[in-house]
N, C-alpha and C positions, 0 to 999 in steps of 0.2 A: 547433612542432607539439605538440599535447596528447598526453600519454600516455593510451593507452586502457586503462582499468582493468577488471579482470575478477574475478568471484567464482568462476570456473571451474565454471559450471553447465552441465549437459548439455541435450539436446533435450527431456528430460522436463519442463523448466521450463514449457513451454507448457501441459501438462496440469495441473501443480501450480498455475500461475496461474489456470487455469480453475476449479479446485477452490476456490481462495481467493475468487475473484470470485463464484462461485455461492453460496458460504457467506455472503459479505457481502450479496448480494441477498436471501437468505432472512432474514437478520437485520434488514435494513431493512424487509422486509415485515412483520416482527413488532413494529416500533416503533409504539406507539399515537400517534395525532395529538397527544394532550395532552402527550406527552413530548418533542416535537421541539425545544422551546425550553429544555429543561433543560440545566444545565451539564454538561460532560464533564471528564475529567482533562486535556484540552488547554486550558490556561488561556485564558479569554476566548472559548472556542468552545462553542456549543450543540451538541446532537445533530445538528440540521439543518446547522450549519456543517461538522461533521466529515463528514457524508454528502456534502455538496457538494464538500468538499475531495477526498475519495476518488473521487468521480465525475470531477472535473477531472483528477486524476492518471491515472486509468484511461483517460479519453478521450484524453489526451495520448499515452500509450504505445500505445494502440490505433491512433492516427494514425501513429505511428512504424512500427508493425508493418505497416501498410498501405502502406509505402514512400512516405511523405510526405517530400519532401526538405527540407533546412534544419534549423536548430536547433529543438529540440522544447521548446515553451513551453506552459504551461497556459492554458486559456481562463479569463477572469474572469467573475464574476457568478454568478447562480443557474442552475445547469444542470439541476436536478431538480424545482424547483417544490414545491408543497405540495398534497397529500401526495407525498412523493418516491419511493415504492416503484416505481411503473410506469416512470418515466423512468430511475431508477437501474438497474433490471433491463435495460432496453433498452440503456443505455450499456455496462454490464458484459458483456452478451451479445455486443454488437458487437465489443468489444475482445477478448474471448476468441476469437471467430471469426477476427479479424484475424491473431492469432499462428499459428493452425492453417492458415489459407489462404495465408500468406506465410512459410513456414519459413526462407527466406533472411534474414529480419529478425533471426534469432538470431545471425547472424554479421556483421551490418552494424554500423557504428559509430553510436552514439546520442550526439549532442552535447547535453548539458544545461548549464544555467547554472553548475553546480558541478563540471563535468568531463565527460570523454568515457568511455563504457563500451561494452563489446561488447553486442550485442542481447540475448543471454541474460541478462546482468546487468541490463540495463534491465527485462526482464520480471521479474527477481528483485526489483528495487526496487519495482515495482508490487505484487508479492506481499508484500513487507515492509510496505508501507503498508496493504494490504488486511488483513493478519493483525493488525497492531498497532491499527489504527483500528477493527476490529470490537470489540476489547476496550474501546476508549474509548466507542464507541456503546452497547455493552451496559451498561457501568458507568453512563453518563449516563442511560440510559433505564430502568435498574433491571431489566434482562432477564438471566436466567441464560444464560451462554454458555461453552461449553467450547472453548478454543483447540486446534486440531489440533496434536499434537506433531510430526507429520511436516512440516507447513507451517512451524511455528515453527523447526524445525531448518534449513530452507532459508532462512528470514528471517535467522537468525543468521549464515549464511554471507555474506549481503549486508551485515549490520549493520556489520561492520568497515570497510567502504568509506564508510558514511554517518555513523556516530557519531564524527565527528572533533571535536577541540578547537574548531575554528572553528564547526562546527554547534552545539555546546553553548553557546559564547559568544554566538552570534546568537540564542539562545533557542529554537532548533528542538527541542532535547532537553534534559531535565534531567540533573543529575549522576547517574551510575550508582550503584547500591548493590550490595553483595556478596550474591549469592544463597547459600542454604544449600548445603553440600557435597552433591554428587550430585543437585542440582535438575534437573528435566526441562527440555527446551528452552523450553517456554512460560514458566517462571519465570525462566530465564536471559535470555530476550528482554525480558521486562518489566523485569528488573533493569538490563539494559544500556541501556534507554531511560529509566530513572529513574522507572518506574511501580511503585507498591507496592500 
């Protein structure tokens, strides 16, 4: 039997995830069409690739929150189209609603390919992706973006469960670097994921 891992997040994670997803949707709204194929800090991924990845992650966890049984896997292919803003906003809105409409999902077990987590931590993993990939999209598209320190602090609580040696060896995350002493959560999160 798999150990169910937990970042010990409370029920407020549903609201925090909603904030992260709405922020991501606003950022995608701001990406010019001409910037969609530009490179991002995610090696080999364009801005549109990152938007699609975040859409797939969010859709997957939204399905889990809506009490879809079985292992939770991402859909493949283009989920958002071009331009991506409308479909991305629909997907993120539906996922945010799922967590609020099904609060029992926060205590259910979410079985992912890389381990089992309690539902609140699953929501936290989605938040982690939303927060960090907003930075990737903004950098790639050349858009000013200020990461929420509150949401970065939540993402850091989940990071310890995701940023494993195995994940780094597989290429999911670069080697971390040491942030300056007293750095805010946003800088520590970027450092932990190897982003400078």
